[in-house]
C-alpha positions as CSV (number, residue, x, y, z in Angstrom):
1,M,0.0,0.0,0.0
2,S,1.2,3.5,-0.7
3,L,0.0,7.0,0.1
4,D,-1.6,7.4,-3.4
5,Q,-3.9,4.5,-2.9
6,F,-5.9,6.2,-0.2
7,L,-4.9,9.9,-0.5
8,G,-5.2,10.2,-4.3
9,L,-2.6,10.5,-6.9
10,T,-0.9,13.8,-7.0
11,H,2.6,14.6,-8.2
12,E,3.7,15.4,-4.7
13,I,2.4,12.1,-3.4
14,K,4.0,10.2,-6.2
15,I,7.4,11.8,-5.4
16,I,7.0,11.1,-1.7
17,D,5.9,7.5,-2.3
18,F,8.9,6.9,-4.6
19,L,11.4,8.4,-2.1
20,M,9.8,6.4,0.8
21,C,10.3,3.2,-1.1
22,N,13.9,4.2,-1.6
23,F,14.6,6.2,1.5
24,D,18.3,5.5,1.7
25,M,19.0,6.7,-1.8
26,E,19.6,10.1,-3.4
27,Y,18.3,11.0,-6.9
28,T,18.9,13.8,-9.4
29,I,15.9,15.6,-10.9
30,D,16.4,13.7,-14.1
31,E,16.4,10.4,-12.2
32,L,13.2,11.3,-10.4
33,Q,11.7,12.1,-13.8
34,D,12.7,8.7,-15.2
35,F,11.4,6.8,-12.2
36,T,8.1,8.8,-11.6
37,D,7.2,9.8,-15.1
38,I,6.6,13.4,-13.8
39,D,7.8,16.2,-16.1
40,T,11.1,17.7,-15.0
41,G,9.6,21.2,-14.9
42,T,6.9,20.0,-12.5
43,I,9.4,18.3,-10.3
44,E,11.5,21.5,-10.2
45,Y,8.4,23.4,-9.2
46,L,7.4,21.0,-6.5
47,L,10.7,20.2,-4.8
48,P,11.1,23.6,-3.0
49,R,7.7,23.2,-1.3
50,L,8.5,19.6,-0.3
51,E,11.9,20.8,1.1
52,Y,10.3,23.7,2.9
53,N,7.9,21.4,4.6
54,G,10.6,19.0,5.8
55,I,9.8,16.1,3.6
56,I,12.8,16.1,1.3
57,K,16.3,17.5,1.3
58,I,18.3,18.7,-1.6
59,F,22.0,18.6,-1.4
60,N,24.5,18.9,-4.2
61,G,21.8,18.5,-6.8
62,K,20.5,15.2,-5.2
63,V,17.1,14.7,-3.7
64,S,16.4,12.4,-0.8
65,L,13.7,11.8,1.8
66,C,14.3,13.5,5.1
67,Q,14.3,11.2,8.1
68,N,12.3,13.1,10.7
69,E,8.9,13.1,12.5
70,I,7.0,14.1,9.5
71,T,8.2,11.4,7.1
72,S,8.0,8.8,10.0
73,A,4.4,9.8,10.5
74,L,3.7,9.5,6.7
75,L,5.3,6.0,6.8
76,S,3.2,5.1,9.9
77,V,0.1,6.1,8.1
78,V,0.9,3.9,5.2
79,Y,1.5,0.9,7.5
80,A,-1.6,1.6,9.5
81,N,-3.7,1.8,6.4
82,S,-2.2,-1.4,5.0
83,G,-3.1,-3.2,8.3
84,L,-6.7,-1.8,8.1
85,I,-7.1,-2.9,4.5
86,A,-5.6,-6.3,5.3
87,S,-8.3,-6.9,7.9
88,Y,-11.1,-6.5,5.4
89,P,-12.4,-9.9,4.2
90,D,-12.0,-8.9,0.5
91,G,-8.9,-6.7,0.9
92,V,-8.7,-3.9,-1.6
93,N,-11.8,-4.1,-3.8
94,E,-12.8,-1.2,-6.1
95,N,-16.5,-1.9,-5.3
96,N,-15.8,-0.7,-1.8
97,F,-15.1,2.8,-3.2
98,K,-18.4,3.2,-5.1
99,N,-21.0,5.5,-3.6
100,K,-23.9,3.2,-2.7
101,N,-26.4,6.0,-2.6
102,H,-26.1,6.7,-6.3
């Protein structure tokens, strides 16, 4: 399970998810583009905001996930959600997301 599966797919979430799965690695913007399929210009626009909020760090042109309370909390949320979903008899089922009132 990843953040995008329950928070929605945004470019920010996609970058954070990728870095969380590779938390001990550093990536250039071009590498992030290759691995996430997000346009380089979009990545360059988003990274300062993610850095300002303590989620990533940029050093010598390389991007990595910060290891702090914020990213630990994000990872905890992923694990907690995975545990919740695993407890459902049918696991992740797209029918669970449909509005039953419509």
